[in-house]
C-alpha positions, 0 to 999 in steps of 0.5 A, a space after each residue: 764152544 767147539 765148532 765141530 757141529 758147525 763143521 759137520 753141518 757145513 759138509 754134511 747137508 744135502 747135495 745143494 746145501 753142503 760145501 767144503 770147510 774153509 781153511 779157517 774152519 779146518 784149522 780151528 776144528 783140528 786145533 780144538 780136537 787136538 786140545 781135547 775139546 771134542 770126542 773121537 766119534 765127532 771128528 771121525 764123522 767129520 772126516 768121513 763126510 769130507 772123504 766122501 766129497 773128496 778133501 780140498 787143499 784148503 781143508 787139508 792145509 788147515 788141518 796140517 797147519 793145526 798139527 804143525 803148531 805141535 809137531 817138531 821142526 828138526 831142521 833137515 834138508 829132505 822131508 821123506 814121508 813113508 806112509 803107504 807101504 808097498 804091495 809085496 808084488 811091487 818089490 821091496 821098499 827101494 826108496 829107503 835105499 835112495 834115502 840112505 844114499 842121499 844121506 851118504 852124499 851130504 843131504 840130511 834126511 828125516 823119514 817119518 811114517 806109520 806101519 799099517 800092520 793089518 795092510 800086510 804091506 812092505 813098510 820102510 820101518 821093516 828095513 831100517 836095520 838093513 840100511 843102518 838107519 836109526 829109529 828115533 824115540 822122539 824129535 830130540 832123539 831124531 835131531 841127535 841121530 841126524 847130526 851123527 848119521 845124517 838120517 833117521 826114521 821117526 814113527 808118526 806115533 812118536 811126534 803126532 800120536 793123535 794123527 796115528 790114532 786117527 789113521 787107525 780109525 780105518 780098521 774101525 770104520 772100514 774107510 781111510 780118512 783125509 788124515 792119510 793125506 794130512 800126515 804126508 804134509 806134516 814135515 816134522 823135519 822142517 825139510 827144505 825139500 820134500 817128496 810126496 807119492 800118492 796113488 789115486 788120480 788127482 792127488 798128485 796135484 792136490 799134494 802139491 797145492 796143499 804145500 803151496 797153500 800151507 806156504 812154508 818159506 823155502 820149501 820145495 816139494 815134488 809130487 808124483 804117482 808113487 809105487 803103491 802110493 808110496 814115496 817111490 818113483 816108478 821108472 817104468 811109466 811116463 807121468 805128470 809130476 807137480 812141483 810146489 815152490 813158495 811162488 807157485 805150483 808147476 806141472 811137468 810131463 816126464 817120459 819114462 827113463 829106464 836103463 836096461 843094463 844099469 850098474 848093479 851092486 853085488 847084493 841088495 841089502 833088502 834081499 831083492 831077488 836077482 830077477 828084480 835087480 834091474 828094476 830096483 836100480 832104476 827105481 832107486 835112481 829115479 827116486 833120487 832124481 825126483 827129489 834132486 829135481 826139487 833142488 836142481 830144477 833140471 831133470 837131466 842134471 838131477 838124473 845124472 847126479 842120481 846115476 853117479 851116486 848109484 854107480 859109486 855105491 855099486 862100485 864100493 
């Protein structure tokens, strides 16, 4: 018998009676949904109730673990989710340049994401051709592309179509569900390193704690407040970042690092206006440095390495 009604009652009772799902409940109900044992409207109701109360790390970890039994494990260095998109006023998705440069410097990278067309945001998927990042049809194709190019983009619908369906419920119900948190943690590349950008306060810590709750071996993830909620580091702000490793979660306060006169390329492949070039350069460097920190565990060293990679790129 499906556990959906039990879960709806658990999170939907009155103020004194309701409580969040346990990891086991979340895992079981999502496994049942993915197996087609309940209707979409039942799962949508459950997710909306969870969102109203704010999802917990146990709930999201349970959902993610259920999905991970079905999603691929391609085997890359860096897991790079691209789901939020950027508001046009925040600039082009410069984090995609960061991903391309890391791939050009020895890291294998899997970008995965969702193009939320009604949101009218700048998504990574719009700029793949400009950076010669191949689009994968499925997980096996992504693996072959990464072997050849060091990087690929795998759309959510090509490896977790039911998650894409759930994300699309926003246009039907007018509210985002916790699936927007889930998809960032799916790690279809099986990356040993990862980054998580989010917008709302508290989600930076939540994303890191989710990763630790899932408990993947040799998986280090940096979580921060990203530009427009995207996996792109904002070099203009000081903030607390969270690092999840198999042995625990730590926080670090990072002061802003912004170079007013960085090395600049002759042109930007994304078509960045000249007046935004300095911000672009700093954003790419800071985003690369954030993911390199998960590997090097030293911010200054990570920033120096990122700057060296950027300077070499500009001089080509």
